[in-house]
C-alpha positions, 0 to 999 in steps of 0.5 A: 379904251374907245374913248381914249382912242377918240380923244387921241385922234381929236388932239392929233387933228387939232395939232400943228407941227406935232414934231416941234412939240415940247418934250412934256407933250411928247411924253404925255402922248407916248404914255397915252399910246401905250393903252391904245390899240396898235392901229392907233399907235401906228396912226400917230407915232410916225409923226414924231419921227417925221423928217423936217423936209417931209410935207405934213400931207405926205407924212399923214398919208404914210401914217394912214397906210401904215395904220391901215396895213396893221389893221388889215393884217390884224383883221385878216388873221381871223376873218372868214374868207369863205369866198376866196382869199381876197373876197372881203365883200362877196356875195356882195360886190363892194370894193375898196381902193387898196383892196383890203380892209378899212378902219371903221373909225377913219370914216368921219361921223355924220355929227362931224359933217353936221357942224356945218351942213345942218340942213343936210344932217337934219334931212339925212337923220330921218332918211332911209339912208340913215336908217339903212341897217338898224330898222327891225324891217331889215334886221328881221330878214338879215338876222334869219340869213345870219342864223341860217347860213352864217354872218359872212353871207350877210355881206351880200345885203350889207354891201349896200345897207352897211358898207362900213361893216363890210369893208371894215371886216366886221361881218365875220364870226367873233368879230372884234370890230366896234359896231357903233356905226350901225346906228348911222347906216349910210353916213355922209362919208360912206356915199361921199367917199366912193371914188369910182363905180364898177359896171352897173351890176349892183349889189354894191357896185362901187369902189370906196376910197379912204375917207377924206374931207380935204385934198391938198394943193395938189389934189391929194386926199388928206385922210382923217379929220380936219379942223373946221377952220381948215375946211372953211379956208379951203372950200374948193379943196373940200369940194374936190374931196367929197364930190365926184361928178358921177354922184349926180348920175343914175349910175351912182344909184345903180350901185345899190338900186340894182341887185341879184342873188348870186351863186355864192349866196344861194348855192344855186344860180344867178337870180335877178332880184330888182333892177330899178336902174335898168327900169329907169334906163329903159324908161322915157326919162333916160332918153337912151331907149328909142322903144318907149311908148311916150317921150319926156325930158331927161330926168335922173333918179336924183331929179325925182328923189333929190328935188331942190328946195329952200333950206331952213337950216344952215347949209353951205351946200345950198346953191341960189337958196335951194338945196338938193334934198337928202331925204331921198323921199320915195315910197317908204312910209314904214320907217318914219312911221315906226320911229315917229319921224313925222316930218319925213312921213309927211314928206313921203306921203306928200311925194306919193300923193303928188297925183301925176305918177299914175293915171287911173282910167275907167275906160269901158264897160260891156254888158253880159252876152253883148260883144259891144264895147262901150268905150271910152266912158264919158265920150260914148252914150249908153243905157243901163238897166237894173239886173245888168251884168257889167264888166268894167275895164280899168286901165292903169297907166304908169305915167310918170314913174321912172321905174316900175310900180312896184320897184325893188322888193315886190314881195314886201311892198304892196300896191293894189287896185281897190274897186268899189261899186255903190248904189245911190244910198252908198250901199256896197254892191261890189268891193275888191281890194279891201283891207280886212280887220286883221290888216290883211289885203283881200286875197282877190285884189289885183296887186302889183306884186310878185310871189317868189317861191322856194323848192317846196312850192311855198311863198318866200314869206320872210324875205329869205331871198337865198331860198328863191328858185322861181317867181310864180307871177310878177304883176308890176307895171313897167315905166310908161306902160299900162295894165288892164284890170277887169271887174265884173258885177251885177246891178241889183234889180232894186237899184234906182237912179245910179251906181257909182264906180271907183277905182283907186291904186293904194300903197303901203310899204310893207304887207301885213304878213311881213309886219306880223313876222316882225312884230307879231300880230298885235301891232298898229296898222301901218299907213295906206296911201292912195296914189291915184283914183277915178270915179264915174257915175253910171245912171240907170237908163240913159247916159249921155256923153260928158265933158272930160275931167281935168286929169283925164287923158285925151281919148286918143291916149286912152285908146293907146293905153288900152292898146298897150295893155292888150299887147302886154296881155297877148291879145294882139287882135284887140291891140291892133284895133285899139291902136287903129282907133288911135290913128283914126283920132290922130292921123298924124301920130307916128307912134300910133302906126308904129304900135300897129307894126309892133303888135303885128311883129309880136303876132308874127304877121311881118307882112302886115307890120311893114305897111304901118311902119312905112307909114310911120316913117313917111310921117317922120323920116328917120324915126328911130322906133319905127326903124328898129321895128322895120329892121326886124321885118327886113330880117324876116324878109331876108333883106340883110343889108337893109336890116343892118342899115336901119339898126345903124341909124337907130344907134346913131341916135341912141348909142346906149340902146340895149335892144339895137345893140343886141339886134345889130350884133345878131345881124352881124353874127348871122352875116358872118361878120364876127369882129363887128358882132363882137363889138356890138355885144361888148358894147351891150355888156357895157350897158347891161353886164347881165344881158344873156344874148351878149354872154351867149354870143360872146362865148361863141365869138371868143372861142372862134377867135381863139380867146379861150379864157374869155369864152369860158368866162362868158359861157359860165355866166350864160349858164348861171344867168339863164332861166332854170328850165325846171324852175317853173315847176315850183311856181306851178306847185305854188299856184295849185296850192293857192287857187284864190290868187292863181289867176294873177299869173294869167295875163287875161283874167277877171275879178268877180264874186259871181259864178259863171255869168255867160259873159263872152271871153272872146275878143273885146272890140 
C-alpha cells in the first residue's frame, strides 16, 4: 500500500496538465486510487475536476488543504489529547501553521534534497540532527518515559528530536502512522519548513509550515514534490521556499537548544533543564550583555557550529567556493563512534581540540602553615624542599565558548579536571581525575557536571528528567568566567631534582554509568578527548622566574581570572585583592576598577564600591558596565533619579540587556511609575520569557491596572517557575548519602588524598 502511494505521488509530481490527460490514463489513475488511503485520494482526485481557469498552484493548494483536513480528522478520532483538545504537541511547544496535524509524507525526504545538495546531504547523514531520534543513547531514556507515563509524554522530547512524529500525530497509543521517517531524525525539510519562531521558550518553540521546495511567481508556497527541472529553472523561488532570514540567528537555535521540564510532564512544576541560548545571550559573543568580564566580536551559534569551508561534493548552496557546515560539529563523540562515522568523529575531535576554548592556568602554590601565596607561577621565584605540603591553585577559564562548560544535559555529558603530580622518574605522587579500569571516573574528580535528584534523594541516573525535583550541585563554568580548583599533595622526602604538575580538562560525551545503562557493563570504552592542559616543573630548591609560554595569558589577565573565580566562590576579600593586582599591572584597565566595585556590591560594601566605579567612569566615560553597577550604588544611597538615568544610559547602548531592563523596571516600580515599570518588564519578558522578576512584578502591576486575566496568568507562571523552597531537602539527603562527592556542592573546597595537614583555610592573599 505504501509503495503504491509513493508511486502515485511520483507520477503526479511529474505530470503536466493532468486534467487534459487521455481517458485511458484517467481511468488507470482512478483504479489505482481505489486501493490508496482516503488522504491520498483527496490529495490528487480534485485535480481531475479542476476548472480550466484555476491556476495549477491554486488547485494544488486546494488539494493539499482537503487532504490535510481529511488526514487530521482521521488522526484526531483516535489521538490522545491528554493535555487539551487542541494541544497536539504538549508537553512540548511545537506548533504548526493551521493548528492541526500534518501528513508525514508531505515532508520531502533528505534523499530527494540530496539529488542536488550532495555535500549538504553527505554532512547531514553523519550529523546529530540526522540521528536525533534513532540512537540508543536517546531511545533508552525516552523509552523509559513511554513505559512509565505513556507515549503522549514523549511529545516533550520529540518536539525537537522528531517533529514529524509529533506534528503528524504519531505519538499516541495504537498509532497507525507509518514511522519510516524515524531513521532520518531531523531532515532538510523539518528545519527548512519552519516559518516563524515563538518566543525563546525552547522545547520546540517553532511554528512549522506545510513543506514546500518552491513558491510560485507570487511567493505562494507550492506544497509537495516538484521536479528537479522546475527547481533549477526557478532557483530564486526555491530559495524563497526553503530559506528564512531567521535561520541564521541564534533565536532559531533557541527553539530546541533551550528546554524546561513543565508541569504537564512532571506533574510538579516548571524546572529549568538547559539554557544554551540564554548562556550565549549573556556571553561576550552576543554583544547584548554589558556585564561580561571580557569583550569579543559578535558571533552566533552558526558562526561556531556551521563554519564555512570548501565543499568536496556538488553543492548549489555553496557561496564563493565555501559551504556552511551541515555537520553541526560540537561535543558529541558518542554517536559517530557508535555508528562508525569516522569522518564525523574526526571532525568532532578536531573541533574539541582546537585549543582556544579553554585556558588552564597553574596559577599559584602555597606551602603548609604559610599564608604567603606564590603567584603567579612563572613570574614569581620561590623555593621548595622535600617533604613540603603543597596546595596548588588551578584556574580554568571558559575563554571562548559561547555557552557554559558543560552545556545542556550535564547529568549525561562529562568534563573534568585531571591533575597529576610525578617525580623525575615519572612515578606518580598524586593523581586526581583518572579513569578506573571499569571506565568509571574517579569519584573525587572535579567535574563540570551536575547531580539532579528525585524525591528519594537519589541521583536521576537514567535521565528520567520527569522525576527531577532538585539539583544537588551544578559545577558548570559559564561563558567568559573562571573557576578555581584546589589540589593538595605532599612532596615525598625521597624526591630529588624536580616534580612535574599537569592539569588537563578532559571530556567524554556520555558518562560511563549511562553507557552501562544503555549497553550493560560489557562494552567498549568511549572516546575521552583532552580539551586543554598546562604543565609546570617545580624544582627542589630554587625556582627562578621564567618566560611565559605561547598560550599563557598575560599576568594581569591571570590575576583577573583568579578574581573572577574568588568572586564566584564568595571569597570577596580575596577577590578584591586579586583585582587590585590587575589595576596595579594595568592602571588603564577600566574593567579592573569595575570588578572591584562589583565585588564590593556583592559584599554589600556599597560605599567602598562607589570610588572604584567612579574611577572606571573617569577612565571610560559612559562605560555601560560601570554605569550599571553605579546605578545599584545610587539606589542604595537613595539617589533614585541618578539610578534611573544610569540605567537608561545602559539601555541606550544595550537595549537587550536583561539585567538593565529588570533593574530599571524595579526602579520605576519603587518610584510609583507603573506604566514605565510595566513597559520594562514586558520588554524583559520578550528577551527572557521565564524571568521570575518579570512574572512577579507584572502580576502586581496588571492587577493594579485592572487587567485581572493577565495578572492571574503572570501570577500562575511565577508560582510554577519559582524555586520550590522544599526542594533543597532532597539535595541534602543525596549529599549525606554521598560524602565522597558532597564537597562539590561547596564553593570553596580542596581535592586531596591526605588527612588533615594544618594548611590554613583562611584568606589566600
